[in-house]
C-alpha positions as CSV (number, residue, x, y, z in Angstrom):
1,M,-0.1,0.3,-0.3
2,G,1.4,3.8,-1.0
3,I,1.9,6.3,1.7
4,V,-0.8,8.4,1.0
5,K,-3.5,5.4,1.1
6,S,-2.1,4.2,4.5
7,M,-2.0,7.5,5.5
8,R,-5.5,8.2,4.5
9,E,-6.4,4.6,6.3
10,D,-4.8,6.1,9.2
11,L,-7.0,8.8,9.2
12,W,-10.3,7.3,8.9
13,T,-9.7,4.4,11.7
14,A,-8.5,6.8,14.0
15,R,-12.0,8.5,13.0
16,A,-14.0,4.5,12.8
17,K,-12.2,3.6,16.7
18,D,-13.0,6.6,18.4
19,P,-15.8,8.5,18.5
20,A,-14.8,11.8,19.5
21,A,-12.6,12.3,16.3
22,R,-14.8,14.7,14.2
23,T,-12.5,15.4,11.1
24,G,-9.9,13.7,9.6
25,L,-7.7,17.2,9.6
26,E,-8.4,17.2,13.3
27,V,-7.1,13.8,13.4
28,A,-4.3,14.6,11.3
29,L,-3.4,17.4,13.2
30,A,-3.5,16.9,17.1
31,Y,-3.6,12.6,17.5
32,S,-0.7,11.4,19.2
33,G,-1.1,8.0,18.5
34,V,-1.7,8.6,14.3
35,H,1.7,10.7,14.4
36,A,3.4,7.9,16.2
37,L,2.3,5.3,13.7
38,W,3.0,7.6,10.7
39,T,6.6,8.4,12.5
40,Y,7.1,4.5,13.4
41,R,6.5,3.3,10.1
42,A,9.4,5.7,8.8
43,A,11.5,4.6,10.9
44,H,10.5,0.3,10.2
45,A,11.2,1.1,6.2
46,L,15.1,3.0,7.2
47,W,15.2,-0.5,9.8
48,E,14.3,-2.7,6.7
49,A,16.5,-0.9,4.2
50,S,19.7,-1.5,5.7
51,P,21.8,-2.7,9.1
52,H,23.9,1.0,8.4
53,L,20.3,3.1,8.8
54,R,19.5,1.4,12.3
55,T,20.5,3.9,14.3
56,P,19.2,6.5,12.3
57,A,15.7,4.8,12.6
58,R,16.5,4.9,16.3
59,L,17.1,8.3,16.6
60,L,13.6,8.6,14.5
61,S,12.0,6.7,16.7
62,Q,13.6,8.2,20.1
63,A,12.4,11.8,18.9
64,A,8.9,10.8,18.2
65,R,8.2,9.6,21.8
66,A,9.8,12.6,22.8
67,L,7.1,14.3,21.2
68,T,4.6,11.6,21.0
69,G,5.2,10.3,25.0
70,I,4.6,6.7,22.2
71,E,7.4,4.9,22.1
72,I,7.4,2.1,19.0
73,H,10.6,0.1,18.1
74,P,11.2,0.6,14.9
75,A,11.9,-3.5,14.1
76,A,8.5,-3.5,15.6
77,R,5.7,-4.8,12.9
78,I,2.4,-3.6,13.2
79,G,0.1,-4.8,10.7
80,R,-3.2,-2.5,9.3
81,R,-5.8,-0.4,10.7
82,F,-3.8,0.5,13.9
83,F,-4.8,2.1,16.9
84,I,-3.8,3.9,19.5
85,D,-6.1,5.6,21.9
86,H,-5.2,8.6,24.3
87,G,-1.1,7.3,23.6
88,Q,1.0,8.6,26.4
89,G,3.0,6.2,28.1
90,V,3.2,3.6,25.3
91,V,5.4,1.4,24.9
92,I,6.1,-1.1,22.2
93,G,9.2,-3.9,22.0
94,E,11.9,-4.7,19.8
95,T,10.4,-8.0,18.9
96,T,6.4,-7.3,19.3
97,E,4.2,-8.3,16.5
98,I,0.7,-7.4,16.1
99,G,-1.9,-7.7,13.5
100,D,-4.6,-5.6,11.5
101,D,-7.2,-4.4,13.9
102,V,-5.4,-4.1,16.8
103,T,-6.8,-1.1,19.2
104,L,-4.2,-0.2,22.3
105,Y,-6.0,2.7,24.6
106,H,-3.0,4.6,27.2
107,Q,0.0,3.3,29.4
108,V,0.1,0.1,27.6
109,T,2.7,-1.6,27.5
110,L,4.3,-4.7,25.2
111,G,7.6,-6.0,26.7
112,G,10.1,-8.2,26.7
113,T,11.2,-10.6,30.1
114,S,14.1,-11.7,28.8
115,L,18.0,-9.9,27.8
116,D,18.5,-12.8,25.3
117,H,18.3,-12.3,21.5
118,V,15.3,-13.9,20.7
119,K,11.4,-13.4,20.6
120,R,10.8,-11.8,23.2
121,H,8.1,-9.4,23.6
122,P,4.2,-10.3,22.5
123,T,2.2,-10.9,19.3
124,V,-1.1,-9.6,19.2
125,H,-3.6,-11.0,16.8
126,D,-5.9,-9.4,14.8
127,G,-8.6,-7.8,16.6
128,A,-7.5,-7.6,20.0
129,V,-8.1,-4.7,22.5
130,I,-6.4,-3.8,25.0
131,G,-6.7,-1.7,28.0
132,A,-5.3,0.9,29.4
133,G,-2.5,0.5,32.1
134,A,-2.0,-2.9,30.9
135,K,1.1,-4.8,30.6
136,V,2.0,-7.3,28.7
137,L,4.6,-8.9,29.2
138,G,6.8,-12.0,27.5
139,P,6.8,-13.6,23.8
140,V,3.3,-14.2,25.2
141,D,0.2,-14.5,22.2
142,I,-2.8,-12.7,22.7
143,G,-5.5,-14.1,20.0
144,A,-7.4,-12.8,18.0
145,H,-10.4,-10.8,19.0
146,A,-9.3,-11.0,22.2
147,Q,-9.5,-8.2,25.3
148,V,-7.3,-7.3,27.9
149,G,-8.6,-5.3,30.7
150,A,-7.7,-2.4,32.2
151,N,-4.3,-2.7,34.6
152,A,-3.9,-6.3,33.9
153,V,-1.0,-7.9,33.4
154,V,-0.5,-10.9,31.2
155,V,2.1,-13.0,31.4
156,K,1.0,-16.0,29.7
157,D,-1.1,-16.6,26.3
158,V,-4.7,-15.5,26.2
159,P,-7.0,-17.5,23.5
160,A,-9.1,-15.8,20.4
161,S,-11.7,-13.8,21.6
162,A,-11.1,-14.3,25.3
163,T,-11.2,-11.0,27.9
164,A,-8.3,-11.3,30.0
165,V,-8.4,-8.9,33.7
166,G,-6.3,-8.8,36.8
167,V,-3.2,-9.4,38.2
168,P,-1.7,-11.9,37.3
169,A,-4.3,-11.8,34.1
170,R,-6.9,-14.8,34.4
171,I,-9.7,-15.4,31.6
172,R,-12.7,-14.4,31.7
173,R,-14.5,-16.2,29.4
């Protein structure tokens, strides 16, 4: 998908997922989650283009973090129609994989639990929603259309279409 189409889709996604979003222009100018996503895409392109461009990619991602309060590692893999609502404090680690149509709220951490050079961050499948303040730690799977409740701490896989709540998170069907 081209850059312009992708940006339009991001604006449409924010308007579809946030009832407070009135216009595409408002989203383009005022939504830190959209700004962080756009900057991530540029940083990710640099990261993937050449090992020599990884430092500039990291610097770009850190600049976005300073401006938006959202940290997305440029090596993370993020699908289409991704939305970060009220994004302050969101952290997305290096080996994180996020599918299509995923929503994160503020203060969500998709973090690692290992210092080894392995897959150490979560995989979030299509349609999942992760509530405000949730911490999803380690190489766990959040299944398609699963929900993680606000402030939950997830350290085990969450099956598709399930809801995980609490500390540590437990499955509620």
